[in-house]
Predicted model as a PDB file, atoms N, CA, C, CB and O in Angstrom, pLDDT in the B-factor column:
MODEL        1                                                                  
ATOM      1  N   MET A   1       5.647 -18.493   0.742  1.00 87.00           N  
ATOM      2  CA  MET A   1       4.805 -18.179  -0.400  1.00 87.00           C  
ATOM      3  C   MET A   1       3.608 -17.318   0.015  1.00 87.00           C  
ATOM      4  CB  MET A   1       4.326 -19.466  -1.069  1.00 87.00           C  
ATOM      5  O   MET A   1       3.209 -16.403  -0.705  1.00 87.00           O  
ATOM      6  N   ALA A   2       3.050 -17.623   1.170  1.00 91.00           N  
ATOM      7  CA  ALA A   2       1.880 -16.871   1.623  1.00 91.00           C  
ATOM      8  C   ALA A   2       2.234 -15.408   1.897  1.00 91.00           C  
ATOM      9  CB  ALA A   2       1.290 -17.515   2.886  1.00 91.00           C  
ATOM     10  O   ALA A   2       1.415 -14.515   1.680  1.00 91.00           O  
ATOM     11  N   LEU A   3       3.455 -15.169   2.372  1.00 92.00           N  
ATOM     12  CA  LEU A   3       3.866 -13.791   2.649  1.00 92.00           C  
ATOM     13  C   LEU A   3       3.900 -12.967   1.372  1.00 92.00           C  
ATOM     14  CB  LEU A   3       5.240 -13.765   3.327  1.00 92.00           C  
ATOM     15  O   LEU A   3       3.532 -11.792   1.380  1.00 92.00           O  
ATOM     16  N   TRP A   4       4.342 -13.577   0.271  1.00 94.00           N  
ATOM     17  CA  TRP A   4       4.371 -12.860  -1.004  1.00 94.00           C  
ATOM     18  C   TRP A   4       2.953 -12.524  -1.471  1.00 94.00           C  
ATOM     19  CB  TRP A   4       5.100 -13.694  -2.074  1.00 94.00           C  
ATOM     20  O   TRP A   4       2.728 -11.478  -2.081  1.00 94.00           O  
ATOM     21  N   LEU A   5       2.014 -13.400  -1.188  1.00 96.00           N  
ATOM     22  CA  LEU A   5       0.616 -13.104  -1.540  1.00 96.00           C  
ATOM     23  C   LEU A   5       0.082 -11.937  -0.705  1.00 96.00           C  
ATOM     24  CB  LEU A   5      -0.273 -14.357  -1.334  1.00 96.00           C  
ATOM     25  O   LEU A   5      -0.661 -11.095  -1.210  1.00 96.00           O  
ATOM     26  N   VAL A   6       0.462 -11.893   0.566  1.00 96.00           N  
ATOM     27  CA  VAL A   6       0.050 -10.783   1.425  1.00 96.00           C  
ATOM     28  C   VAL A   6       0.663  -9.477   0.921  1.00 96.00           C  
ATOM     29  CB  VAL A   6       0.465 -11.045   2.894  1.00 96.00           C  
ATOM     30  O   VAL A   6      -0.016  -8.452   0.861  1.00 96.00           O  
ATOM     31  N   VAL A   7       1.942  -9.515   0.561  1.00 97.00           N  
ATOM     32  CA  VAL A   7       2.604  -8.320   0.022  1.00 97.00           C  
ATOM     33  C   VAL A   7       1.915  -7.866  -1.257  1.00 97.00           C  
ATOM     34  CB  VAL A   7       4.101  -8.596  -0.247  1.00 97.00           C  
ATOM     35  O   VAL A   7       1.669  -6.673  -1.440  1.00 97.00           O  
ATOM     36  N   ALA A   8       1.604  -8.801  -2.139  1.00 97.00           N  
ATOM     37  CA  ALA A   8       0.926  -8.452  -3.391  1.00 97.00           C  
ATOM     38  C   ALA A   8      -0.450  -7.844  -3.118  1.00 97.00           C  
ATOM     39  CB  ALA A   8       0.787  -9.694  -4.292  1.00 97.00           C  
ATOM     40  O   ALA A   8      -0.846  -6.880  -3.772  1.00 97.00           O  
ATOM     41  N   PHE A   9      -1.171  -8.405  -2.158  1.00 97.00           N  
ATOM     42  CA  PHE A   9      -2.491  -7.872  -1.823  1.00 97.00           C  
ATOM     43  C   PHE A   9      -2.372  -6.460  -1.263  1.00 97.00           C  
ATOM     44  CB  PHE A   9      -3.205  -8.788  -0.812  1.00 97.00           C  
ATOM     45  O   PHE A   9      -3.177  -5.595  -1.608  1.00 97.00           O  
ATOM     46  N   ILE A  10      -1.391  -6.211  -0.411  1.00 97.00           N  
ATOM     47  CA  ILE A  10      -1.192  -4.882   0.156  1.00 97.00           C  
ATOM     48  C   ILE A  10      -0.855  -3.874  -0.940  1.00 97.00           C  
ATOM     49  CB  ILE A  10      -0.080  -4.912   1.215  1.00 97.00           C  
ATOM     50  O   ILE A  10      -1.375  -2.758  -0.946  1.00 97.00           O  
ATOM     51  N   VAL A  11       0.020  -4.272  -1.868  1.00 98.00           N  
ATOM     52  CA  VAL A  11       0.406  -3.367  -2.958  1.00 98.00           C  
ATOM     53  C   VAL A  11      -0.795  -3.065  -3.864  1.00 98.00           C  
ATOM     54  CB  VAL A  11       1.561  -3.982  -3.788  1.00 98.00           C  
ATOM     55  O   VAL A  11      -0.992  -1.924  -4.281  1.00 98.00           O  
ATOM     56  N   LEU A  12      -1.584  -4.082  -4.161  1.00 98.00           N  
ATOM     57  CA  LEU A  12      -2.772  -3.854  -4.992  1.00 98.00           C  
ATOM     58  C   LEU A  12      -3.775  -2.946  -4.286  1.00 98.00           C  
ATOM     59  CB  LEU A  12      -3.438  -5.191  -5.350  1.00 98.00           C  
ATOM     60  O   LEU A  12      -4.384  -2.081  -4.915  1.00 98.00           O  
ATOM     61  N   SER A  13      -3.944  -3.141  -2.995  1.00 97.00           N  
ATOM     62  CA  SER A  13      -4.857  -2.309  -2.228  1.00 97.00           C  
ATOM     63  C   SER A  13      -4.380  -0.855  -2.213  1.00 97.00           C  
ATOM     64  CB  SER A  13      -4.991  -2.844  -0.796  1.00 97.00           C  
ATOM     65  O   SER A  13      -5.170   0.066  -2.418  1.00 97.00           O  
ATOM     66  N   ALA A  14      -3.099  -0.661  -1.970  1.00 97.00           N  
ATOM     67  CA  ALA A  14      -2.556   0.699  -1.948  1.00 97.00           C  
ATOM     68  C   ALA A  14      -2.657   1.343  -3.322  1.00 97.00           C  
ATOM     69  CB  ALA A  14      -1.097   0.690  -1.475  1.00 97.00           C  
ATOM     70  O   ALA A  14      -2.939   2.536  -3.425  1.00 97.00           O  
ATOM     71  N   SER A  15      -2.433   0.576  -4.365  1.00 97.00           N  
ATOM     72  CA  SER A  15      -2.531   1.121  -5.721  1.00 97.00           C  
ATOM     73  C   SER A  15      -3.955   1.547  -6.036  1.00 97.00           C  
ATOM     74  CB  SER A  15      -2.053   0.092  -6.748  1.00 97.00           C  
ATOM     75  O   SER A  15      -4.168   2.585  -6.664  1.00 97.00           O  
ATOM     76  N   LEU A  16      -4.926   0.760  -5.609  1.00 97.00           N  
ATOM     77  CA  LEU A  16      -6.328   1.110  -5.832  1.00 97.00           C  
ATOM     78  C   LEU A  16      -6.687   2.390  -5.073  1.00 97.00           C  
ATOM     79  CB  LEU A  16      -7.252  -0.049  -5.397  1.00 97.00           C  
ATOM     80  O   LEU A  16      -7.347   3.278  -5.614  1.00 97.00           O  
ATOM     81  N   ILE A  17      -6.252   2.472  -3.834  1.00 96.00           N  
ATOM     82  CA  ILE A  17      -6.531   3.671  -3.034  1.00 96.00           C  
ATOM     83  C   ILE A  17      -5.881   4.896  -3.671  1.00 96.00           C  
ATOM     84  CB  ILE A  17      -6.025   3.490  -1.582  1.00 96.00           C  
ATOM     85  O   ILE A  17      -6.498   5.958  -3.757  1.00 96.00           O  
ATOM     86  N   LEU A  18      -4.642   4.745  -4.113  1.00 96.00           N  
ATOM     87  CA  LEU A  18      -3.946   5.866  -4.737  1.00 96.00           C  
ATOM     88  C   LEU A  18      -4.616   6.280  -6.048  1.00 96.00           C  
ATOM     89  CB  LEU A  18      -2.481   5.505  -4.988  1.00 96.00           C  
ATOM     90  O   LEU A  18      -4.752   7.470  -6.329  1.00 96.00           O  
ATOM     91  N   ALA A  19      -5.031   5.305  -6.841  1.00 96.00           N  
ATOM     92  CA  ALA A  19      -5.722   5.618  -8.097  1.00 96.00           C  
ATOM     93  C   ALA A  19      -7.041   6.342  -7.832  1.00 96.00           C  
ATOM     94  CB  ALA A  19      -5.980   4.332  -8.902  1.00 96.00           C  
ATOM     95  O   ALA A  19      -7.399   7.273  -8.554  1.00 96.00           O  
ATOM     96  N   LEU A  20      -7.753   5.918  -6.811  1.00 95.00           N  
ATOM     97  CA  LEU A  20      -8.999   6.599  -6.474  1.00 95.00           C  
ATOM     98  C   LEU A  20      -8.749   8.016  -5.982  1.00 95.00           C  
ATOM     99  CB  LEU A  20      -9.760   5.813  -5.419  1.00 95.00           C  
ATOM    100  O   LEU A  20      -9.542   8.920  -6.244  1.00 95.00           O  
ATOM    101  N   SER A  21      -7.644   8.209  -5.269  1.00 95.00           N  
ATOM    102  CA  SER A  21      -7.376   9.553  -4.756  1.00 95.00           C  
ATOM    103  C   SER A  21      -6.975  10.514  -5.860  1.00 95.00           C  
ATOM    104  CB  SER A  21      -6.290   9.503  -3.704  1.00 95.00           C  
ATOM    105  O   SER A  21      -7.134  11.724  -5.703  1.00 95.00           O  
ATOM    106  N   TYR A  22      -6.460  10.012  -6.968  1.00 95.00           N  
ATOM    107  CA  TYR A  22      -6.146  10.879  -8.103  1.00 95.00           C  
ATOM    108  C   TYR A  22      -7.272  10.900  -9.128  1.00 95.00           C  
ATOM    109  CB  TYR A  22      -4.855  10.426  -8.766  1.00 95.00           C  
ATOM    110  O   TYR A  22      -7.212  11.651 -10.102  1.00 95.00           O  
ATOM    111  N   GLY A  23      -8.297  10.083  -8.915  1.00 94.00           N  
ATOM    112  CA  GLY A  23      -9.436  10.030  -9.818  1.00 94.00           C  
ATOM    113  C   GLY A  23     -10.661  10.648  -9.181  1.00 94.00           C  
ATOM    114  O   GLY A  23     -10.716  11.858  -8.964  1.00 94.00           O  
ATOM    115  N   PRO A  24     -11.651   9.807  -8.879  1.00 93.00           N  
ATOM    116  CA  PRO A  24     -12.927  10.321  -8.383  1.00 93.00           C  
ATOM    117  C   PRO A  24     -12.850  11.031  -7.032  1.00 93.00           C  
ATOM    118  CB  PRO A  24     -13.894   9.201  -8.281  1.00 93.00           C  
ATOM    119  O   PRO A  24     -13.691  11.881  -6.739  1.00 93.00           O  
ATOM    120  N   LEU A  25     -11.862  10.700  -6.207  1.00 91.00           N  
ATOM    121  CA  LEU A  25     -11.794  11.292  -4.876  1.00 91.00           C  
ATOM    122  C   LEU A  25     -10.868  12.502  -4.780  1.00 91.00           C  
ATOM    123  CB  LEU A  25     -11.350  10.260  -3.899  1.00 91.00           C  
ATOM    124  O   LEU A  25     -10.605  12.988  -3.680  1.00 91.00           O  
ATOM    125  N   ARG A  26     -10.371  12.994  -5.909  1.00 90.00           N  
ATOM    126  CA  ARG A  26      -9.388  14.073  -5.842  1.00 90.00           C  
ATOM    127  C   ARG A  26      -9.958  15.379  -5.288  1.00 90.00           C  
ATOM    128  CB  ARG A  26      -8.819  14.320  -7.209  1.00 90.00           C  
ATOM    129  O   ARG A  26      -9.202  16.241  -4.841  1.00 90.00           O  
ATOM    130  N   THR A  27     -11.261  15.531  -5.312  1.00 92.00           N  
ATOM    131  CA  THR A  27     -11.869  16.749  -4.776  1.00 92.00           C  
ATOM    132  C   THR A  27     -12.344  16.577  -3.338  1.00 92.00           C  
ATOM    133  CB  THR A  27     -13.033  17.173  -5.648  1.00 92.00           C  
ATOM    134  O   THR A  27     -12.914  17.503  -2.762  1.00 92.00           O  
ATOM    135  N   ALA A  28     -12.119  15.417  -2.758  1.00 91.00           N  
ATOM    136  CA  ALA A  28     -12.549  15.184  -1.377  1.00 91.00           C  
ATOM    137  C   ALA A  28     -11.731  16.028  -0.410  1.00 91.00           C  
ATOM    138  CB  ALA A  28     -12.426  13.695  -1.015  1.00 91.00           C  
ATOM    139  O   ALA A  28     -10.585  16.380  -0.687  1.00 91.00           O  
ATOM    140  N   ALA A  29     -12.328  16.339   0.705  1.00 94.00           N  
ATOM    141  CA  ALA A  29     -11.662  17.185   1.690  1.00 94.00           C  
ATOM    142  C   ALA A  29     -10.489  16.470   2.359  1.00 94.00           C  
ATOM    143  CB  ALA A  29     -12.659  17.639   2.744  1.00 94.00           C  
ATOM    144  O   ALA A  29      -9.528  17.119   2.771  1.00 94.00           O  
ATOM    145  N   ASN A  30     -10.556  15.156   2.472  1.00 94.00           N  
ATOM    146  CA  ASN A  30      -9.524  14.407   3.178  1.00 94.00           C  
ATOM    147  C   ASN A  30      -8.632  13.608   2.224  1.00 94.00           C  
ATOM    148  CB  ASN A  30     -10.164  13.474   4.185  1.00 94.00           C  
ATOM    149  O   ASN A  30      -8.170  12.525   2.581  1.00 94.00           O  
ATOM    150  N   VAL A  31      -8.389  14.120   1.035  1.00 95.00           N  
ATOM    151  CA  VAL A  31      -7.617  13.370   0.047  1.00 95.00           C  
ATOM    152  C   VAL A  31      -6.173  13.169   0.516  1.00 95.00           C  
ATOM    153  CB  VAL A  31      -7.640  14.094  -1.308  1.00 95.00           C  
ATOM    154  O   VAL A  31      -5.554  12.159   0.184  1.00 95.00           O  
ATOM    155  N   ARG A  32      -5.642  14.101   1.268  1.00 95.00           N  
ATOM    156  CA  ARG A  32      -4.269  13.948   1.777  1.00 95.00           C  
ATOM    157  C   ARG A  32      -4.181  12.770   2.749  1.00 95.00           C  
ATOM    158  CB  ARG A  32      -3.799  15.250   2.476  1.00 95.00           C  
ATOM    159  O   ARG A  32      -3.190  12.041   2.757  1.00 95.00           O  
ATOM    160  N   THR A  33      -5.209  12.590   3.557  1.00 95.00           N  
ATOM    161  CA  THR A  33      -5.254  11.460   4.480  1.00 95.00           C  
ATOM    162  C   THR A  33      -5.338  10.141   3.721  1.00 95.00           C  
ATOM    163  CB  THR A  33      -6.443  11.597   5.434  1.00 95.00           C  
ATOM    164  O   THR A  33      -4.695   9.161   4.097  1.00 95.00           O  
ATOM    165  N   VAL A  34      -6.119  10.119   2.673  1.00 95.00           N  
ATOM    166  CA  VAL A  34      -6.255   8.908   1.862  1.00 95.00           C  
ATOM    167  C   VAL A  34      -4.918   8.549   1.209  1.00 95.00           C  
ATOM    168  CB  VAL A  34      -7.347   9.098   0.781  1.00 95.00           C  
ATOM    169  O   VAL A  34      -4.530   7.381   1.182  1.00 95.00           O  
ATOM    170  N   ARG A  35      -4.223   9.548   0.688  1.00 96.00           N  
ATOM    171  CA  ARG A  35      -2.915   9.300   0.071  1.00 96.00           C  
ATOM    172  C   ARG A  35      -1.883   8.871   1.102  1.00 96.00           C  
ATOM    173  CB  ARG A  35      -2.427  10.549  -0.659  1.00 96.00           C  
ATOM    174  O   ARG A  35      -1.014   8.049   0.809  1.00 96.00           O  
ATOM    175  N   THR A  36      -1.972   9.421   2.304  1.00 96.00           N  
ATOM    176  CA  THR A  36      -1.072   9.004   3.379  1.00 96.00           C  
ATOM    177  C   THR A  36      -1.325   7.545   3.751  1.00 96.00           C  
ATOM    178  CB  THR A  36      -1.249   9.910   4.616  1.00 96.00           C  
ATOM    179  O   THR A  36      -0.383   6.796   4.010  1.00 96.00           O  
ATOM    180  N   PHE A  37      -2.573   7.149   3.779  1.00 96.00           N  
ATOM    181  CA  PHE A  37      -2.911   5.758   4.067  1.00 96.00           C  
ATOM    182  C   PHE A  37      -2.311   4.829   3.012  1.00 96.00           C  
ATOM    183  CB  PHE A  37      -4.438   5.576   4.131  1.00 96.00           C  
ATOM    184  O   PHE A  37      -1.799   3.761   3.348  1.00 96.00           O  
ATOM    185  N   ALA A  38      -2.369   5.225   1.752  1.00 97.00           N  
ATOM    186  CA  ALA A  38      -1.765   4.425   0.686  1.00 97.00           C  
ATOM    187  C   ALA A  38      -0.249   4.356   0.859  1.00 97.00           C  
ATOM    188  CB  ALA A  38      -2.118   5.012  -0.695  1.00 97.00           C  
ATOM    189  O   ALA A  38       0.351   3.304   0.639  1.00 97.00           O  
ATOM    190  N   ALA A  39       0.365   5.452   1.247  1.00 97.00           N  
ATOM    191  CA  ALA A  39       1.822   5.460   1.458  1.00 97.00           C  
ATOM    192  C   ALA A  39       2.214   4.542   2.613  1.00 97.00           C  
ATOM    193  CB  ALA A  39       2.319   6.895   1.734  1.00 97.00           C  
ATOM    194  O   ALA A  39       3.237   3.860   2.543  1.00 97.00           O  
ATOM    195  N   VAL A  40       1.417   4.520   3.663  1.00 98.00           N  
ATOM    196  CA  VAL A  40       1.693   3.626   4.791  1.00 98.00           C  
ATOM    197  C   VAL A  40       1.569   2.175   4.353  1.00 98.00           C  
ATOM    198  CB  VAL A  40       0.734   3.913   5.968  1.00 98.00           C  
ATOM    199  O   VAL A  40       2.345   1.328   4.796  1.00 98.00           O  
ATOM    200  N   GLN A  41       0.617   1.880   3.499  1.00 98.00           N  
ATOM    201  CA  GLN A  41       0.474   0.520   2.990  1.00 98.00           C  
ATOM    202  C   GLN A  41       1.677   0.127   2.137  1.00 98.00           C  
ATOM    203  CB  GLN A  41      -0.817   0.387   2.175  1.00 98.00           C  
ATOM    204  O   GLN A  41       2.176  -0.993   2.253  1.00 98.00           O  
ATOM    205  N   TYR A  42       2.148   1.033   1.285  1.00 98.00           N  
ATOM    206  CA  TYR A  42       3.345   0.740   0.491  1.00 98.00           C  
ATOM    207  C   TYR A  42       4.548   0.494   1.400  1.00 98.00           C  
ATOM    208  CB  TYR A  42       3.643   1.898  -0.485  1.00 98.00           C  
ATOM    209  O   TYR A  42       5.347  -0.408   1.146  1.00 98.00           O  
ATOM    210  N   LEU A  43       4.674   1.288   2.448  1.00 98.00           N  
ATOM    211  CA  LEU A  43       5.776   1.109   3.386  1.00 98.00           C  
ATOM    212  C   LEU A  43       5.685  -0.242   4.092  1.00 98.00           C  
ATOM    213  CB  LEU A  43       5.786   2.241   4.415  1.00 98.00           C  
ATOM    214  O   LEU A  43       6.698  -0.919   4.261  1.00 98.00           O  
ATOM    215  N   ALA A  44       4.497  -0.633   4.498  1.00 97.00           N  
ATOM    216  CA  ALA A  44       4.310  -1.934   5.143  1.00 97.00           C  
ATOM    217  C   ALA A  44       4.675  -3.075   4.195  1.00 97.00           C  
ATOM    218  CB  ALA A  44       2.858  -2.090   5.621  1.00 97.00           C  
ATOM    219  O   ALA A  44       5.304  -4.047   4.611  1.00 97.00           O  
ATOM    220  N   ALA A  45       4.288  -2.963   2.938  1.00 97.00           N  
ATOM    221  CA  ALA A  45       4.631  -3.993   1.959  1.00 97.00           C  
ATOM    222  C   ALA A  45       6.136  -4.051   1.751  1.00 97.00           C  
ATOM    223  CB  ALA A  45       3.920  -3.731   0.624  1.00 97.00           C  
ATOM    224  O   ALA A  45       6.702  -5.137   1.622  1.00 97.00           O  
ATOM    225  N   ALA A  46       6.784  -2.904   1.717  1.00 97.00           N  
ATOM    226  CA  ALA A  46       8.236  -2.883   1.542  1.00 97.00           C  
ATOM    227  C   ALA A  46       8.949  -3.491   2.742  1.00 97.00           C  
ATOM    228  CB  ALA A  46       8.724  -1.454   1.316  1.00 97.00           C  
ATOM    229  O   ALA A  46       9.933  -4.212   2.579  1.00 97.00           O  
ATOM    230  N   VAL A  47       8.463  -3.207   3.940  1.00 96.00           N  
ATOM    231  CA  VAL A  47       9.065  -3.785   5.148  1.00 96.00           C  
ATOM    232  C   VAL A  47       8.899  -5.296   5.154  1.00 96.00           C  
ATOM    233  CB  VAL A  47       8.435  -3.178   6.416  1.00 96.00           C  
ATOM    234  O   VAL A  47       9.839  -6.022   5.475  1.00 96.00           O  
ATOM    235  N   LEU A  48       7.723  -5.772   4.804  1.00 95.00           N  
ATOM    236  CA  LEU A  48       7.492  -7.226   4.761  1.00 95.00           C  
ATOM    237  C   LEU A  48       8.370  -7.891   3.707  1.00 95.00           C  
ATOM    238  CB  LEU A  48       6.012  -7.528   4.473  1.00 95.00           C  
ATOM    239  O   LEU A  48       8.965  -8.937   3.966  1.00 95.00           O  
ATOM    240  N   ALA A  49       8.452  -7.302   2.539  1.00 95.00           N  
ATOM    241  CA  ALA A  49       9.279  -7.878   1.478  1.00 95.00           C  
ATOM    242  C   ALA A  49      10.754  -7.844   1.875  1.00 95.00           C  
ATOM    243  CB  ALA A  49       9.064  -7.120   0.149  1.00 95.00           C  
ATOM    244  O   ALA A  49      11.486  -8.802   1.628  1.00 95.00           O  
ATOM    245  N   GLY A  50      11.189  -6.746   2.489  1.00 95.00           N  
ATOM    246  CA  GLY A  50      12.585  -6.656   2.934  1.00 95.00           C  
ATOM    247  C   GLY A  50      12.904  -7.682   4.008  1.00 95.00           C  
ATOM    248  O   GLY A  50      13.976  -8.287   3.993  1.00 95.00           O  
ATOM    249  N   ALA A  51      11.987  -7.880   4.933  1.00 94.00           N  
ATOM    250  CA  ALA A  51      12.202  -8.869   5.979  1.00 94.00           C  
ATOM    251  C   ALA A  51      12.296 -10.274   5.389  1.00 94.00           C  
ATOM    252  CB  ALA A  51      11.077  -8.802   7.013  1.00 94.00           C  
ATOM    253  O   ALA A  51      13.105 -11.093   5.824  1.00 94.00           O  
ATOM    254  N   ARG A  52      11.467 -10.531   4.408  1.00 93.00           N  
ATOM    255  CA  ARG A  52      11.478 -11.864   3.778  1.00 93.00           C  
ATOM    256  C   ARG A  52      12.775 -12.072   3.018  1.00 93.00           C  
ATOM    257  CB  ARG A  52      10.268 -12.039   2.824  1.00 93.00           C  
ATOM    258  O   ARG A  52      13.362 -13.153   3.081  1.00 93.00           O  
ATOM    259  N   LEU A  53      13.231 -11.055   2.302  1.00 93.00           N  
ATOM    260  CA  LEU A  53      14.459 -11.189   1.523  1.00 93.00           C  
ATOM    261  C   LEU A  53      15.689 -11.317   2.421  1.00 93.00           C  
ATOM    262  CB  LEU A  53      14.619  -9.994   0.591  1.00 93.00           C  
ATOM    263  O   LEU A  53      16.686 -11.924   2.028  1.00 93.00           O  
ATOM    264  N   MET A  54      15.619 -10.752   3.614  1.00 93.00           N  
ATOM    265  CA  MET A  54      16.749 -10.832   4.537  1.00 93.00           C  
ATOM    266  C   MET A  54      16.669 -12.070   5.425  1.00 93.00           C  
ATOM    267  CB  MET A  54      16.809  -9.580   5.400  1.00 93.00           C  
ATOM    268  O   MET A  54      17.556 -12.297   6.248  1.00 93.00           O  
ATOM    269  N   GLY A  55      15.629 -12.863   5.269  1.00 88.00           N  
ATOM    270  CA  GLY A  55      15.508 -14.087   6.023  1.00 88.00           C  
ATOM    271  C   GLY A  55      14.937 -13.916   7.418  1.00 88.00           C  
ATOM    272  O   GLY A  55      15.062 -14.822   8.242  1.00 88.00           O  
ATOM    273  N   GLN A  56      14.321 -12.793   7.705  1.00 81.00           N  
ATOM    274  CA  GLN A  56      13.772 -12.537   9.021  1.00 81.00           C  
ATOM    275  C   GLN A  56      12.301 -12.941   9.127  1.00 81.00           C  
ATOM    276  CB  GLN A  56      13.930 -11.078   9.363  1.00 81.00           C  
ATOM    277  O   GLN A  56      11.749 -12.969  10.227  1.00 81.00           O  
ATOM    278  N   ALA A  57      11.674 -13.247   8.022  1.00 71.00           N  
ATOM    279  CA  ALA A  57      10.257 -13.611   8.059  1.00 71.00           C  
ATOM    280  C   ALA A  57      10.017 -14.889   7.294  1.00 71.00           C  
ATOM    281  CB  ALA A  57       9.393 -12.490   7.490  1.00 71.00           C  
ATOM    282  O   ALA A  57       8.880 -15.355   7.214  1.00 71.00           O  
TER     283      ALA A  57                                                      
ENDMDL                                                                          
END                                                                             
């Protein structure tokens, strides 16, 4: 159960970062880096969820 909470927290964090990068931070010089960070978070959440569904975590 705790792993699902961690996955949910990671997804919410990545969603907030992505929303900020398309909102107030869209004119920032490093917006591509910010979006990449959000993509890495989504990937980490997917790996954790996949591991849990396959019985590895």
